[in-house]
N, C-alpha and C positions, 0 to 999 in steps of 0.2 A: 671629558666624559669618564665616568667611573669604569674601573676594570670589570670586564664581563667574566662571570664564572660560567664557562661554557658547559661544564659537566652538570652544573645545577640546572641549566636550561634544558639539557637532554633529559635529566631525571624527571623534570616536570611533565615530559611528554613520553615517558618510558612505556606506559601501557599501550598507548596508541601506536608507538613505533613497533612494538612487538606484534601487535594485532595486524597491522598493515603488512609487516614482513611475512607473517604466517599466511595471510591471504594471497600474497604474491607467490609464495612457495607452493601453495596448493595447486597452482596452474601447471600442467604438464607441457612446458614450452619447449618441446623437442622439435627440431626441423622435421617437417613432414610434407615433402613436395609431392608425394603420390596423391595426397588428398588436398592439394592446393586449389584455391579458388581465386577469382579476381580480387576479392576483398582480403584474401589471406594467401598471398603468393608463396609464402614459405610454410604454410600450414596453419591450422586453426589455433593450436596451442600458443605459438609465438605471437600471433596477432592478438590473442586474448590477453597475454601478458603486457604487450605494448599498450593496448586499450586501457588496461588496469592502471598503468602509470599515468597515462594522459587524463584519466578520470580523477585520479588523486590530485593532479595538478589543477584541474578545473575546480575541484572542491576547495582547494587552498588558495585560489586566486592567482595562479601563475598564467602567463601567456603560453599558449600551447599550439603545437602544429604536428599533424600527421604527414609524413613524407612517403607517399606511395605505398602505404601499409607495410613498409619494411623498417621504418625508423621514425623517430619523432623527437620533439624537444619541448622542454619546459623552461621558461625564462622569466627573470625579474631584474629590476635595476635599470639604471640609465647610464649612457655614456657611449662614446665612439667605439672603444675597445670592447672585445668580447672574451670573457673567461669561460672556457669550456670544461665541463665535467663529463667524461665519456664513459658510459655504462652499457651493459647489455643484459637482456632478460631471457635470452635463450640459454638452454642447458644441454649438456651431453646426455645421451641415453642413460637411464638409471643403472643398467646392469643388474646382476644377480647378487643374492646373499645378504640383503639388508635385514636388519633386526627389527625394523618397523617400516611401514609404508613410506616409500621414498618421497611422496607428496603430501604426507599427513602433517609435516612440520611439527612433529612431537617435541615437547620440551621435557628433557630429563637431565639430571646432573648438571643443571646450569647451561645446557646447550640446546640449540635448535637443530634437529636432525632433518635434513631434506636434501634432495638433489638441487643444487644451486644455492644452498645456504651460505657457502663460502665463495662460490664462483657462479654467478656474480649478483644474485638477487639480494642477499643480505647486505653486501656493501653498497649496492644501488640504493637500497632503502636508507642506509646510514647517510649517504650523500644527499638523498632527497630531504631527509629530516634536517640535515645541516643547512641546506638552502632555506627550508621552512623557518628555522630558528632565526637566521639572519634577516629574512624578510619580515617575520613577525616582530622582531625587535626594532624594526624601522631604522636600521643603521645606514648612515650616509655612504653611498658607493659611487665611485667614478667610472666603473665598468658595468656592463650588463653581464649577468651570470646565467649561463645556459647549460642545463643538463641535456646531453644528447643521448638518446636511448636507441641502441641497436638490437637486432633480432637474429643476426647470423654470424656472431663473433666466433662461435665454435666450429664453423664450417668455412664459408667462402668470403666472408666480409662484404657480401653484396649490400648489406644495410648501410655501412658507412660510405661505400663507393657510390651508392645511389644518393645518399644524403648530401654529400659534398658536391655532387653535380648541380644541386639546386640551392644549397644553403651556404651561408658565410662560414669561412674557416676561422675559428678562434685564434687570437694572437698568442695565447698561452693556455695551459690547462693541465689537468691530471686525470688519470683513470684509476678508480678505486677497485683494482682487479688483480692485485698481486701481493707484494710483501711491503711491510714497513721495515726500515725507515723510508728510503727513497730509491727507486730504481731509475737510474739515469742511462742505463745501457740495456738494450734488448737485442738478442741475436737475430740474424736473418732467418727467415723461415722459407725453405724450399720444399714444396710438396710435389710428389711425382708418383707415377705408376711405372713399375718395371714389368714389361710384358714379354712373355715367352714367344719367340718367333715360331711360325708354322714349321712342323716337322712330322715325319712319318711316325706312326705308332707301331713299333715292332714288338709283338707280344711273345716272340719265340722263347725267350728265356725267363718270362715273367710267371712266377707262381703266386705273386700277390698283385692284384689289380686294384688301383685306386679309382673308385667310382666317382667320388667327390671329396673335396677338402675345402673347409671354409673356417675362417677365424677373423674376428675383429670387425668393427663398424666405422672407425674413424682413424684418419692419419695420426691425430694427436692424442690417441689413447693406447696404452699398452693393452693388448687383447687379453681378457680374463677367461675366454672360453674358446675352445677349438673342437671341431668335429670332423672325422673322416669316416667315410663309408668304403669298406674294402671287400674284395672277394678273394678267398684263398683256395687254391686248387687242391692242396693237400696239407696236412699238418696244421689244421686250424688251431688246435689246442696249443701247439708250439708257439705260434705267432701271438696268441693271447697271453701266454705265459711270459714271452719276451716283453710284451707291452706292460704287463703288470710289474715285472722286475724293473724295467726302465723307469717307470713313473714312481715306483717306491724309492728307488735310488735317488731320484730327483726330489723326493718328498713333496709330490704333487697329488692333488685329488684327481681321481679318474673314474671312469665307468665304461662298461662295454656291454653290448647285448647282441645276440644273434637273431636274425630274421630271414627265414628261407636260406638263400645262399650267401647272404650278406652279413658282415659284421660291422657294427657301428662303434667307433672308438671316440670317447669324449675326454677332454682334459680341462680342468679348472685351474687357471693361473691367478695372478693378482693384478688388478687394474691399477694404473697410475697415469699421470699426465705424461704425454710423449716427450716433453722437453727433457725429462731425466728418466730414461728407460730402466735404470738400475733400481728405481723405487718400486718397480713392479716385477712380475714374472710372466713373460710372454708365452701364453698357452700355445699360440700358433707355432712359435719357434720350437718348443719342446716336442710337439706332435710331428712337425716336419722333420726334426732331427731323428726321431724314431723311424719314420717312414723311409728316410734317406738310406737307412742301413738294411732295408728289406729287398728281396729279389724282385724289383719292379720292372715294368717294361721301359723301353728306352726313353720315351717322352716323359713319363712320370719321374723316372730316375734323374733325368736332366733337371727338372724343376726342383725336386726336393733336395737334391745334392747341391744345387746352386744356392737355395735358401740356407741350407745348413752351413755351407762353406763360407758364405759372405756375411751372415747375420747372427748365427748362433754364438752366444757368449761374446759378442763384440758390438757394443753400442757406440763406439767412437770412430767407426769408419776405417779402422786399421786394415782389415782384410780387403776392403774396397779400394784402398790406396788413397783415401781422401782425409786422413786424420789431420787435425789442425787445432792449435790452441793459441790464445793470446792472453796478456795480463789484464786486459779490460774486462773480457767476458768469458774466459775459460775455454773449455773443450767444445769442438764440434761434436754433436750427437746425432745418432741415426735411430729412428724408431719405425720398424715395419709394423704398421698398425692394421693392415687389411690384407688378408691372403685369400686366394681362391684358386682351385684347380678342378677341371674336369677333363677327361680325355678329348672331348669334342672342342672345348674352348681353349684348352691349354692352361697355363699358369699365369698368375698375376700377383704382384706384391705392391701394395700401396704404402708409401713411407713418407715420413717427414724428416727433413734434415735441418737441425737448428745450428747455424754456423756463426762463429765469432764476428765481431764488428769489423775486424781488419782482414777477414777472409774474402777472397775474390770468388764469388759463386760461379762466374763464367768459366774460370779455370777449373773449378771443382767439377762442374757439369761436363766439361770437355774430357776430363779424366774418366768420369763415369761412362760417357758415351763410348770412349775407346775400349774400356774394359768390357762393356756389355756387347759390343760388336763381336768381340772374340768369344763371348760366352753364349751367343744365340739369344740375346734379349735386346730390347730397346726401350727407350723412355717415352712415355705417353703422359698427357695431362700435366705437363710441368708448369708450376707457378712459383713465383719468387717474390717474397716481401723483404725488401732490403733491411739491413740492420739499422738501429736507431740509437743515437748517442747525444746527450745534452751536456754541455760543459758545466762544471761545478760552479763557475763564477756567475752564471746567469741569475737574474732576479728571482725567477721561479724557484730554483733550487735553494737559494739563500733564504727565501721566505719560508719554504716548507721545512727546511732544517730548523729554523728558529721556532716555528710552531710545534714541530714534533718534540723538540727538546724541552720547551716550556710545558707541554702537556704531559710528557712521560718522565721527565727528569733524566732521560738517557741520551747518549750521544747519537746523532743522526748520521750513521754511516751510509755511504752510497754503495749500491749493489747492482750487479748485472744479472739478467735472467735469460733462460732459453725459451721462455714462453713469449708469446706475442700479445700485447695489449693494444687497445685503441689509442694509447698514448702516441704510438708511432705514426698516427695519422697527422699529428701536429708537429710543426718544426720545433716549437718549444713546448714539449709535452712529456710528462713522466708518469710512471705508474707509482701510486702512493697508497700502500695498504691494500687490504685490511689485515693481512696475516702478521701478527706481532712476532718478534724474534723469540725463538724457543717453542713456538706452537707447531704441531705437526701439520704438514700440508696434505690435507686429505681431499683436495679438489679432484674430481673425476673418479674418486674411489667410492666403494660402498660405504654406507653410514657416514656420508659427508655431513659435517656439522659446523656451526659457528658458536663460540661461547657468547652468551648474552652480554657478559661483562665486556667482551671485545667489541661487540656491536655498539654498545653505548660509548665506549672509549673512542672508537673510530668516528662516531657521529660528532663527538666534541672536537676531535682533531680537525675533521672536515669543516665544521662550522667556523672555527677560528681561521683555518686556511682560506676559506672562501672570503671571509671578511678582510683578511690582511692582503690577499692578492687583488681584491677588487676595490680597495680603498682609493 
C-alpha cells in the first residue's frame, strides 16, 4: 500500500474541520446542575455539546451511543480489541476580560479564540476528523476505534465513571487533552474543602467586620476575581487607603465602592489551570492577605490568618508540611481555588492538591488532618484520583513516539503533568497533544485560543496514530 500523506488528507477537509470546530465552540457547555433535567443531568449546555458530536457521528456513518445523557461514543472498525480516544466537550466557566465573545469562536491572526478551543473542543474535533479520515480511506484495521465523549471532565468525572459502569474498557488509548509529545505520567489529584470549625464570634476588638468574602469557582482554576464586603467602625478612609496601597504594591487591578455603611472591595487576579498555580495570580489569596492584617473579630481573624499563613505565596505545600517531589513527575502543588466566608457560616477553602506519582496521599492526608485539628479546621468532601504512569517500553508509547517523530521531525520526549486527563481511566492510556512544545498553555485563561496550523497538524498526527495503533 502506498504511503499516506496524512497532512494532505487533512487539508482536503480543512474548511469542514474549521466549520465544525467553530460550531462546537459556539455551545456554552459549562456544568449547570441548577438547571438540570432528566435529559440533561449536568445542564443543557453540556448535553447540547454531546448531542452535537453524536449528530456529527451519525452524519459520517459511525456507530454511536448515548450513555445516560452524560457521555457517549462514536465507533468504527472491526476486531476484538478496542482502541479508545478519550475526549471531553465540557468547559470551565469563561471568566472575565475577554477581547471577544468567549463563544463566538472568532478567527484572527491564524487562531480560533473561544473557551474550549484548546481544552478540549478543538482537540476533540481534531481527533474526530482523524477518525473520519481513516474511516473514509477504508484502511484495514484489526481493532475497533472508539471516541469516548465525556461531559464532566472539568468537575467530578461523573461522565466516565458512569460510562465505564456500562461500557467496555479499551485495552489501550490516548486522550488529546494536554501536551505533545507524550505524557506518560500524571500526578494524583486530591480535591478537598478545608472547613472552619464552629467558634464564638467575639466582636469586642473588631473595628473591621467582614460581612462576606468570596473568590473562585473551581478547585482546578486559580481564581481571577475576589470580593469582600466589610463594615468599618471608624477610619473608613484609612482602611481604603491601606487597600489601595497594598494592591498597588502587588501590581493588581482593584476597585472599591461604598454603599450605606458597607464597603465592597474587589480584586482582579490572573486565572490559570490549578495544576500550576504559579502561572496565575490568585485574587482570593491577595484579598485574604490584606484582610488578615486588619483589626477583625476573632472568628474572621482566625479564618483569614489561616488562609494567609498556609497558602499565601506558597503553592508547594511547604507551610502545610506536605511538600514532596520526585524525578518522574516533579513537585506536589496546592491550589486553593474556592474561598468563602460569612460570620454565620464561617470560612471554607476548596483546594486541589496535585501530587507526584511516588507520593503516598494517605500519609499526606494524615499530616493535613493532624495540622488542621490543631488549627480549628477539618477536611470535608475529600476525593482522590490516584497517579497514573505508563512504562516507556509499552507498544502504545513506542507507536506514538514513532508517529510524532515522523510527523514533526522532532524527538518525542516523555513528560509528566499535574493535570488530570481521561487517559488515567485506562491501564494503558496516555495524554497525547494537542499543545506543541513552545506554545503557551492558555487553557482556563481568558482569550483561550488554538492555532489553526496546530489544529491541522494535530489532526494529521492523530490520524496516523489511530491507523498505526489499530492495524
